C-alpha positions as CSV (number, residue, x, y, z in Angstrom):
1,M,-22.4,-29.4,31.6
2,G,-25.7,-27.8,33.6
3,S,-27.6,-30.3,34.2
4,H,-30.2,-28.5,36.8
5,S,-33.0,-26.3,35.3
6,R,-32.5,-23.4,33.0
7,P,-31.4,-20.0,34.7
8,G,-32.0,-16.6,33.5
9,R,-34.6,-15.2,30.6
10,S,-35.4,-16.2,26.7
11,V,-33.0,-13.8,25.1
12,D,-34.7,-12.2,21.8
13,L,-32.0,-12.0,19.7
14,S,-34.0,-10.8,16.6
15,K,-33.2,-7.4,18.6
16,Y,-29.7,-7.6,18.1
17,D,-28.8,-6.4,14.4
18,K,-26.4,-9.1,12.1
19,L,-24.2,-8.5,9.3
20,N,-25.8,-10.0,6.8
21,A,-23.4,-12.4,4.2
22,T,-22.2,-9.6,2.0
23,Q,-21.2,-7.0,5.1
24,A,-19.7,-10.5,6.6
25,G,-18.3,-11.2,3.4
26,H,-16.4,-7.7,2.8
27,L,-14.4,-8.3,6.2
28,R,-13.4,-11.2,5.3
29,H,-12.2,-9.7,2.1
30,F,-10.5,-7.5,4.1
31,H,-8.7,-10.4,6.2
32,N,-8.0,-12.2,3.1
33,L,-6.3,-9.2,1.7
34,A,-4.1,-7.9,5.6
35,S,-3.1,-11.7,5.8
36,Q,-1.3,-12.1,2.9
37,I,2.8,-12.8,3.4
38,D,4.6,-9.3,3.3
39,G,5.3,-8.4,-0.5
40,E,2.3,-9.8,-1.9
41,W,-0.3,-7.6,-3.4
42,H,-2.7,-9.5,-4.9
43,H,-6.0,-8.0,-6.1
44,M,-4.5,-4.7,-5.4
45,G,-2.3,-3.6,-7.7
46,T,-2.8,0.2,-9.6
47,Q,-3.1,1.5,-13.0
48,E,-0.5,3.9,-12.2
49,P,2.9,1.6,-11.8
50,M,4.4,4.0,-8.8
51,Q,1.7,4.4,-6.1
52,E,1.1,7.7,-6.9
53,F,-2.3,8.0,-8.4
54,L,-5.5,7.7,-6.2
55,D,-6.1,4.1,-5.9
56,A,-2.7,2.8,-4.5
57,Y,-1.8,0.6,-1.6
58,R,-2.4,3.5,1.5
59,Y,-5.6,4.5,0.1
60,Q,-7.1,0.9,-0.2
61,L,-5.5,0.0,3.2
62,A,-6.9,3.6,4.6
63,T,-10.5,2.5,3.8
64,M,-10.7,-1.1,4.9
65,A,-9.1,-0.1,8.7
66,Y,-12.2,2.7,8.2
67,G,-14.7,-0.1,7.5
68,A,-13.6,-2.2,10.3
69,G,-13.5,0.6,12.7
70,V,-17.6,1.4,11.4
71,T,-18.4,-2.0,12.0
72,H,-16.7,-2.2,15.1
73,Y,-18.3,1.1,17.1
74,H,-21.7,0.5,15.3
75,R,-22.5,-2.9,14.5
76,M,-20.4,-4.8,16.8
77,P,-19.0,-3.0,19.6
78,A,-18.3,-5.6,21.9
79,L,-16.4,-7.7,19.4
80,R,-12.1,-7.4,20.0
81,S,-10.7,-9.8,18.7
82,P,-11.3,-10.3,15.1
83,L,-11.5,-6.3,14.8
84,K,-8.6,-5.4,16.9
85,T,-6.6,-8.3,14.4
86,L,-8.0,-7.1,11.5
87,M,-6.6,-3.2,11.9
88,R,-3.7,-3.8,13.3
89,R,-2.9,-5.9,10.2
90,L,-3.7,-3.2,7.9
91,I,-1.6,-0.3,9.8
92,H,1.4,-3.0,9.8
93,K,0.9,-3.4,5.9
94,M,0.7,0.4,5.7
95,L,3.9,0.8,7.1
96,R,5.8,-1.2,4.3
97,R,8.0,0.2,2.2
98,E,6.0,-0.5,-0.9
99,V,3.1,1.5,0.1
100,W,5.3,4.9,1.2
101,A,8.4,4.7,-0.7
102,Y,7.0,6.7,-3.9
103,W,7.2,10.1,-1.5
104,F,11.3,10.0,-2.4
105,N,10.4,10.3,-6.4
106,T,7.2,12.5,-5.5
107,S,9.2,15.2,-3.3
108,L,11.6,16.5,-6.6
109,S,8.6,18.3,-7.3
110,G,7.8,19.5,-10.8
111,N,6.1,21.8,-12.9
112,R,3.0,19.5,-13.1
113,T,1.9,20.4,-9.4
114,D,4.0,23.7,-9.1
115,P,3.7,25.6,-12.8
116,D,6.0,27.9,-11.9
117,R,9.2,25.1,-10.5
118,T,11.9,25.2,-13.4
119,E,14.1,22.8,-11.2
120,L,13.4,19.8,-9.3
121,R,14.3,20.0,-5.5
122,K,16.8,17.8,-3.2
123,P,14.1,15.0,-2.5
124,W,13.8,13.5,1.3
125,A,13.0,10.0,2.1
126,D,11.2,10.7,5.6
127,P,7.7,9.9,4.6
128,V,6.0,12.5,7.0
129,V,8.3,14.8,8.1
130,K,7.4,17.6,5.8
131,E,3.8,17.1,2.8
132,N,2.2,14.3,1.4
133,I,-0.8,14.1,3.9
134,M,-2.3,11.8,1.8
135,Y,-0.4,9.0,2.9
136,S,0.6,10.7,6.9
137,G,-3.4,11.7,7.2
138,H,-4.9,7.9,6.8
139,L,-1.5,6.8,8.8
140,L,-2.6,9.2,11.7
141,L,-6.3,8.6,11.6
142,M,-6.0,4.9,11.1
143,T,-3.6,4.5,14.1
144,S,-5.5,7.4,16.1
145,L,-9.1,5.0,15.4
146,Y,-7.0,1.8,16.8
147,G,-6.3,3.7,19.9
148,M,-9.7,5.5,20.4
149,L,-12.0,2.0,19.8
150,F,-9.5,-0.6,21.5
151,D,-8.3,1.8,24.3
152,D,-5.0,0.5,23.4
153,D,-1.8,3.1,23.6
154,E,-0.1,0.4,21.4
155,F,0.5,3.2,18.3
156,E,0.8,6.4,21.1
157,K,4.4,5.0,22.5
158,P,7.8,5.8,21.4
159,E,9.0,4.8,18.0
160,S,6.1,2.6,17.6
161,L,5.8,3.7,13.8
162,T,9.3,3.5,12.3
163,F,10.5,3.9,8.7
164,T,13.4,2.1,7.5
165,W,14.7,3.9,4.4
166,D,17.0,1.1,3.0
167,P,17.5,1.2,-1.2
168,L,19.5,-2.3,-2.5
169,F,21.7,0.2,-5.0
170,F,21.6,3.7,-3.7
171,G,21.8,5.8,-0.6
172,F,24.6,6.1,2.2
173,G,22.7,3.4,3.7
174,T,19.7,2.8,6.2
175,E,18.0,5.6,6.8
176,V,15.3,5.3,10.0
177,F,12.8,7.5,11.4
178,H,10.8,7.6,14.3
179,Y,7.3,8.5,14.7
180,D,4.8,7.4,17.0
181,N,1.1,8.6,16.7
182,R,1.3,11.8,18.5
183,S,4.5,13.1,16.9
184,L,2.9,12.2,13.4
185,Q,0.0,14.6,15.0
186,E,3.2,17.0,15.4
187,A,4.4,17.0,12.5
188,I,1.3,17.4,10.6
189,I,-0.1,20.6,12.8
190,R,3.3,21.9,11.6
191,E,2.5,21.6,8.2
192,M,-0.8,23.1,8.7
193,E,0.8,26.6,10.1
194,R,3.2,26.6,7.6
195,N,0.7,26.6,5.2
196,G,-1.5,29.2,6.9
197,W,-3.9,26.4,8.3
198,V,-5.5,25.7,4.7
199,G,-4.1,22.2,5.1
200,V,-1.4,20.6,4.4
201,C,-0.2,19.6,1.3
202,C,-0.8,16.5,-0.6
203,E,1.7,16.8,-3.6
204,P,4.4,19.0,-3.4
205,N,2.3,22.9,-3.4
206,L,-1.1,21.3,-3.6
207,V,-2.9,21.1,-0.6
208,F,-6.8,19.1,-1.4
209,V,-9.5,19.5,0.7
210,V,-10.5,16.1,1.0
211,C,-7.1,14.8,2.0
212,N,-7.0,17.1,5.5
213,Q,-10.2,15.6,7.0
214,F,-8.6,12.5,7.9
215,P,-6.1,14.1,10.4
216,M,-8.9,16.2,11.6
217,I,-10.8,13.1,13.0
218,A,-7.8,11.7,13.7
219,M,-7.3,15.3,16.6
220,K,-10.3,14.4,17.6
221,Y,-10.2,11.0,18.7
222,N,-6.7,11.7,20.0
223,D,-8.3,14.8,22.0
224,A,-10.7,12.2,23.5
225,R,-8.0,9.9,24.9
226,D,-6.2,13.4,26.3
227,G,-8.4,15.3,27.4
228,T,-7.1,17.9,25.3
229,N,-8.5,20.4,22.3
230,V,-6.3,20.5,19.2
231,A,-8.9,19.7,17.0
232,G,-11.2,22.5,18.4
233,E,-8.5,24.9,17.5
234,V,-7.4,23.5,14.7
235,L,-10.6,23.9,13.0
236,D,-11.4,27.0,14.1
237,K,-8.0,28.1,11.5
238,Y,-8.8,25.6,9.2
239,K,-12.1,27.2,8.4
240,A,-10.8,30.8,9.2
241,A,-8.3,30.0,6.2
242,W,-10.7,28.4,3.5
243,D,-13.7,31.2,4.1
244,K,-10.9,33.8,2.8
245,K,-9.8,30.7,0.0
246,G,-13.4,29.9,-1.1
247,M,-13.7,25.9,-0.6
248,V,-17.1,25.8,-2.6
249,S,-17.0,26.3,-6.6
250,D,-19.8,27.9,-8.4
251,S,-21.2,24.2,-9.4
252,G,-21.5,23.7,-5.2
253,L,-18.4,21.6,-6.1
254,Y,-15.6,21.9,-3.9
255,V,-12.4,22.8,-5.5
256,D,-9.7,20.7,-6.8
257,W,-7.4,22.0,-4.4
258,Y,-5.2,25.2,-3.8
259,F,-1.9,25.9,-5.5
260,V,0.5,26.9,-2.2
261,R,3.0,29.0,-3.8
262,Q,0.5,30.7,-6.7
263,D,-2.1,31.3,-3.8
264,K,-4.9,30.2,-6.3
265,T,-7.3,27.4,-6.3
266,L,-8.8,25.3,-9.1
267,P,-11.9,24.5,-10.2
268,P,-13.2,20.8,-9.7
269,K,-13.8,19.2,-12.7
270,S,-15.7,15.7,-10.9
271,V,-17.9,15.1,-8.2
272,G,-15.1,12.5,-7.0
273,W,-12.9,14.5,-4.6
274,T,-16.1,16.0,-3.2
275,A,-17.9,12.9,-2.3
276,W,-14.7,11.7,-0.6
277,A,-14.4,14.7,1.5
278,N,-17.9,14.6,2.0
279,A,-18.0,11.0,3.4
280,Y,-15.6,12.5,6.2
281,M,-16.3,16.5,6.6
282,N,-19.8,15.0,7.2
283,T,-18.0,15.3,11.4
284,W,-17.2,18.5,11.5
285,N,-19.5,20.5,8.8
286,S,-22.7,18.0,8.7
287,D,-25.2,21.1,7.9
288,K,-23.1,22.7,5.2
289,V,-22.3,18.9,3.3
290,K,-26.1,17.8,3.7
291,S,-27.2,21.2,2.0
292,L,-25.1,21.3,-0.8
293,Y,-25.9,17.6,-1.8
294,D,-28.8,18.2,-4.4
295,Q,-25.9,20.7,-6.1
296,Q,-23.2,18.4,-5.9
297,A,-24.8,15.4,-7.1
298,Y,-26.8,16.0,-10.1
299,G,-26.1,14.8,-13.4
300,F,-23.5,12.5,-11.5
301,I,-26.2,10.3,-10.2
302,T,-29.0,9.7,-12.1
303,N,-32.4,7.8,-10.7
304,I,-34.4,7.2,-13.8
305,D,-36.9,4.9,-13.7
306,G,-36.2,3.8,-10.8
307,E,-32.5,2.6,-12.0
308,V,-29.4,4.7,-9.8
309,Q,-26.7,5.0,-12.2
310,L,-23.5,7.1,-11.6
311,H,-21.6,9.0,-14.2
312,E,-18.3,9.3,-16.2
313,D,-17.5,12.8,-15.7
314,R,-17.9,14.3,-19.2
315,I,-20.8,13.3,-19.7
316,A,-21.9,13.9,-16.0
317,E,-20.8,17.8,-17.8
318,E,-22.7,17.7,-20.5
319,Y,-25.5,16.2,-18.5
320,R,-25.4,19.0,-16.1
321,K,-25.1,21.7,-19.0
322,L,-28.3,21.4,-20.8
323,V,-29.9,21.0,-17.0
324,E,-28.9,24.4,-16.4
325,T,-29.3,26.1,-20.3
326,E,-32.5,24.1,-20.5
327,N,-34.3,24.1,-17.6
328,A,-34.3,20.7,-18.1
329,D,-35.0,18.0,-15.4
330,K,-32.3,16.4,-13.2
331,N,-33.7,12.7,-14.1
332,D,-34.7,12.8,-17.6
333,A,-33.7,9.6,-19.9
334,A,-33.8,12.3,-22.9
335,V,-31.7,14.3,-20.9
336,L,-29.0,11.7,-20.2
337,A,-28.7,10.2,-23.7
338,R,-28.2,13.9,-25.2
339,A,-25.6,14.4,-22.8
340,R,-24.1,10.7,-23.9
341,E,-24.2,11.7,-27.0
342,S,-22.4,15.0,-26.3
343,A,-19.6,13.6,-24.2
344,A,-19.2,10.9,-27.4
345,A,-18.3,13.7,-29.5
346,L,-15.3,14.9,-27.5
347,P,-11.9,14.6,-27.9
348,P,-10.7,11.6,-25.7
349,S,-8.7,12.2,-22.7
350,T,-4.7,12.8,-23.1
351,F,-4.8,12.2,-19.0
352,L,-3.9,8.3,-18.4
353,Y,-5.8,7.1,-15.6
354,S,-9.6,6.8,-14.4
355,R,-10.3,8.4,-10.7
356,P,-11.8,5.9,-8.3
357,T,-15.0,7.8,-8.1
358,F,-17.5,5.2,-7.6
359,G,-15.5,4.6,-4.6
360,Y,-15.6,7.9,-3.4
361,V,-19.2,8.0,-4.2
362,I,-20.8,5.3,-2.6
363,Q,-19.2,6.6,0.9
364,W,-20.7,9.6,0.2
365,L,-23.7,8.0,0.2
366,S,-23.0,5.8,3.1
367,E,-22.4,8.3,5.1
368,L,-25.6,10.4,4.1
369,G,-27.7,7.7,4.7
370,K,-28.8,8.5,1.0
371,K,-31.0,4.8,1.8
372,E,-32.4,5.4,-2.5
373,E,-29.1,5.8,-4.6
374,L,-27.2,4.1,-1.9
375,D,-28.9,0.7,-2.6
376,G,-29.5,1.9,-6.3
377,L,-25.5,2.0,-6.8
378,L,-25.1,-1.2,-4.7
379,K,-27.7,-3.0,-6.5
380,Y,-26.0,-2.0,-10.1
381,A,-22.7,-2.7,-8.9
382,D,-23.6,-6.0,-8.0
383,E,-25.3,-6.4,-11.8
384,R,-23.0,-5.1,-13.9
385,L,-19.4,-4.9,-11.9
386,Q,-18.5,-8.5,-11.9
387,P,-18.9,-9.1,-8.1
388,T,-16.5,-11.9,-6.9
389,W,-16.6,-14.6,-3.8
390,E,-13.3,-15.8,-3.1
391,N,-12.1,-17.6,0.2
392,G,-15.2,-16.4,1.8
393,G,-14.6,-12.2,0.5
394,L,-16.8,-10.6,-1.2
395,F,-14.9,-8.0,-3.9
396,Y,-15.6,-6.3,-7.5
397,P,-12.2,-7.0,-9.5
398,R,-10.2,-4.4,-11.7
399,H,-11.5,-3.4,-15.0
400,D,-9.9,-0.3,-16.5
401,A,-12.4,0.8,-19.0
402,K,-14.9,3.8,-18.4
403,T,-17.8,3.2,-20.1
404,N,-19.1,0.7,-22.9
405,E,-20.4,1.8,-25.7
406,A,-23.4,2.8,-24.9
407,G,-22.1,5.0,-22.2
408,E,-23.3,3.1,-19.4
409,W,-20.2,2.7,-16.5
410,T,-17.9,-0.3,-16.2
411,H,-15.3,1.4,-14.5
412,M,-13.5,-0.9,-11.4
413,D,-10.6,-0.2,-9.3
414,P,-9.0,-1.8,-6.3
415,F,-10.0,1.4,-4.5
416,S,-13.6,1.1,-4.7
417,G,-13.5,-2.9,-5.5
418,N,-11.4,-4.0,-2.4
419,A,-12.2,-1.3,0.3
420,S,-15.1,1.5,-0.2
421,I,-17.5,-0.7,-1.6
422,G,-17.6,-3.0,1.5
423,Y,-16.7,0.6,4.2
424,A,-20.0,1.4,2.7
425,R,-22.1,-1.3,3.1
426,L,-20.4,-1.4,6.6
427,N,-20.8,1.9,7.7
428,V,-24.5,3.6,9.2
429,P,-26.1,6.9,8.2
430,D,-24.1,9.5,10.1
431,G,-21.8,6.8,11.0
432,Q,-18.1,9.3,11.1
433,K,-20.7,12.2,12.3
434,Q,-21.5,9.8,15.5
435,M,-18.3,8.3,16.2
436,W,-16.6,12.0,15.8
437,E,-19.3,13.2,18.6
438,K,-19.1,10.5,20.8
439,P,-16.0,9.1,20.4
440,R,-14.3,6.5,23.5
441,R,-12.6,7.8,25.8
442,R,-9.4,6.6,27.3
443,G,-10.3,4.1,30.0
444,H,-13.3,2.9,27.8
445,A,-12.2,-0.4,27.8
446,A,-13.0,-1.1,31.1
447,T,-16.7,0.1,31.1
448,Q,-18.3,-2.5,29.3
449,P,-17.5,-6.9,28.7
450,W,-16.2,-7.6,25.4
451,I,-15.7,-10.9,23.4
452,D,-11.9,-12.1,22.7
453,G,-11.0,-15.5,21.8
454,I,-11.7,-15.6,18.0
455,D,-10.1,-14.7,15.4
456,L,-10.3,-14.5,11.6
457,D,-7.8,-16.8,10.6
458,Q,-10.1,-19.4,12.1
459,G,-12.0,-19.3,9.6
460,I,-15.2,-17.6,11.4
461,D,-17.1,-15.3,10.8
462,C,-18.8,-12.9,13.4
463,L,-22.1,-11.7,12.6
464,R,-23.3,-10.5,16.2
465,G,-20.9,-9.0,19.0
466,V,-22.9,-7.0,21.4
467,W,-23.4,-5.8,24.9
468,D,-26.8,-5.0,26.5
469,G,-26.3,-3.7,29.9
470,E,-29.9,-3.5,30.7
471,E,-30.7,-7.0,29.8
472,S,-26.9,-8.2,31.0
473,V,-26.2,-10.2,28.2
474,L,-23.1,-10.4,25.3
475,V,-23.9,-11.9,22.9
476,L,-22.0,-13.8,19.6
477,T,-23.2,-14.8,16.9
478,M,-20.0,-17.0,14.5
479,K,-20.4,-19.3,11.5
480,T,-17.4,-20.6,9.4
481,W,-17.3,-19.6,5.6
482,D,-16.7,-22.2,4.0
483,G,-18.8,-24.9,6.3
484,R,-15.9,-26.4,8.0
485,R,-15.9,-27.6,11.8
486,V,-13.8,-25.5,14.3
487,D,-13.7,-25.4,17.7
488,A,-13.8,-21.9,18.5
489,V,-13.6,-20.9,22.4
490,P,-14.6,-17.2,22.8
491,V,-13.8,-15.8,26.0
492,A,-16.5,-13.0,27.4
493,S,-13.9,-10.7,29.1
494,N,-14.7,-7.7,31.5
495,L,-18.0,-9.2,32.9
496,P,-19.8,-7.5,35.9
497,A,-19.4,-9.7,39.5
498,G,-22.4,-12.2,39.5
499,T,-23.5,-15.8,38.0
500,W,-23.2,-16.3,34.6
501,A,-25.1,-18.9,32.7
502,V,-23.9,-19.7,28.9
503,F,-26.4,-20.7,26.3
504,V,-25.0,-22.1,22.7
505,N,-28.4,-22.0,20.8
506,E,-30.4,-21.9,23.9
507,E,-28.9,-24.7,25.2
508,L,-27.2,-24.0,28.5
509,V,-24.2,-25.4,28.6
510,Q,-22.4,-23.9,31.9
511,Q,-22.5,-21.6,34.8
512,A,-20.2,-20.1,36.6
513,A,-19.8,-16.9,39.6
514,V,-17.4,-14.1,38.0
515,E,-15.5,-12.0,39.8
516,E,-15.6,-8.0,39.2
517,G,-13.9,-7.7,35.9
518,G,-13.4,-11.2,35.0
519,D,-13.4,-13.3,32.5
520,L,-15.6,-16.6,30.9
521,S,-14.7,-18.6,28.6
522,V,-16.8,-21.5,26.6
523,K,-16.0,-24.2,23.9
524,V,-18.4,-23.8,20.9
525,D,-17.9,-26.1,17.8
526,V,-18.9,-23.6,15.2
527,G,-19.8,-25.1,11.3
528,G,-21.3,-23.5,8.3
529,E,-24.7,-23.0,10.3
530,E,-24.9,-19.9,12.8
531,V,-24.6,-21.3,15.8
532,N,-25.7,-18.2,18.9
533,V,-23.5,-18.0,21.6
534,V,-25.2,-16.1,25.2
535,F,-23.8,-15.2,28.5
536,Q,-26.0,-13.9,30.2
537,R,-25.9,-12.8,34.2
538,V,-28.9,-14.6,35.9
539,E,-28.2,-13.9,39.7
């Protein structure tokens, strides 16, 4: 303990942003799900039983990883160990056979995705060698993001991404498919080239705009680490290919998909995939994404008398018809009532499942900085979609019905409730765009101090983790989620040379000389009240 006079300057912590309770709750929920014993998927069950639909494990895991990523990059860039461990666990789950085994059956193809097909294909188990960008693209971005953020080459090493196919009762023995981040990227690029650069198929014969955004961002991060321009070269070809096909429909929404063998696009029926694409296409195509917002959003999102609502596809479609045929107001209660009445008179849909549209839209609003609409939908979720706290984590439980009798939104799926709403709260305006424009380069970890030694397993929520180079201070704010008392030992790593003082709640507890790149740790008693730890260079 320091007995001499207090060194250093008083640090105004209020100038460093801090996670609020809901943001910390979402991160805690990500941790709770990622920390389940392998084979357990509590709260992650989906409408469709074979992991083929849009709320599948892969989409939940990937979006939680992206949420952890934007938190680290934008909000707590000096907080290393908790967020790195969380992302690593999510990648581990992504490699589980439950997540990618659907592909063996899907690879058979059929006339639902390939209308001219009259017989099934011979299936294959390797989930990334061909097609299936709806899995491989997310896995590439998860591992590229991990490498870029934490300057760690773990998934760039040979065989670091391994898939073991070993069903118990069919086949001729174990098959193992070895990849790493860069060989996975090469496989994806080969598929893009095979399809004339319009993108890689998700399901057989179908190329979706949205699913090809994720590998593009991953290539950009890998370029930053490798000193290459793969993303730029691929994007030039991708944009040229879509200029010929026509990505934007007359409605302003992006086409639902492109049929490869039939060489035609399917017009959009929902804002969902457009919204999801925009949340990530804002990286490289921001002017276009932002210019299309009003045309794409109206009817699906309304703001009437200060209440923001999202509307089910058929209600939105009727709303848009009324606006276009009658020049009606885009935010009018009377128009909404008529649209709901018209939609209710339509025959019921024969499709069994509901898209996770809420999760798509909330990510889009977050990325574009549409604060009024974002806050309005978050308020709607908090008031009407059953926010639930469990073991310190915040989520919104699954509810399959699309609307109530009044036509108001009631649907909640695990993609939205576990991952997307949390992502939207943790992201910042242009969050993906800023990371695209300024990715961390190889060697970045040596350029600034970090906080290590803290883990979410300890029951500790970190609310701040910031290095201020101008002030020469490293700031950490912690609390336990349940009020228990924990002995924590945060480590300030890679400090500049000098004399460093450590303050816990403004009390000097330690002072030490540190060599260039050295570490300094301190034992801290953490409980239910926030505790602030400041490492400050004093000379």
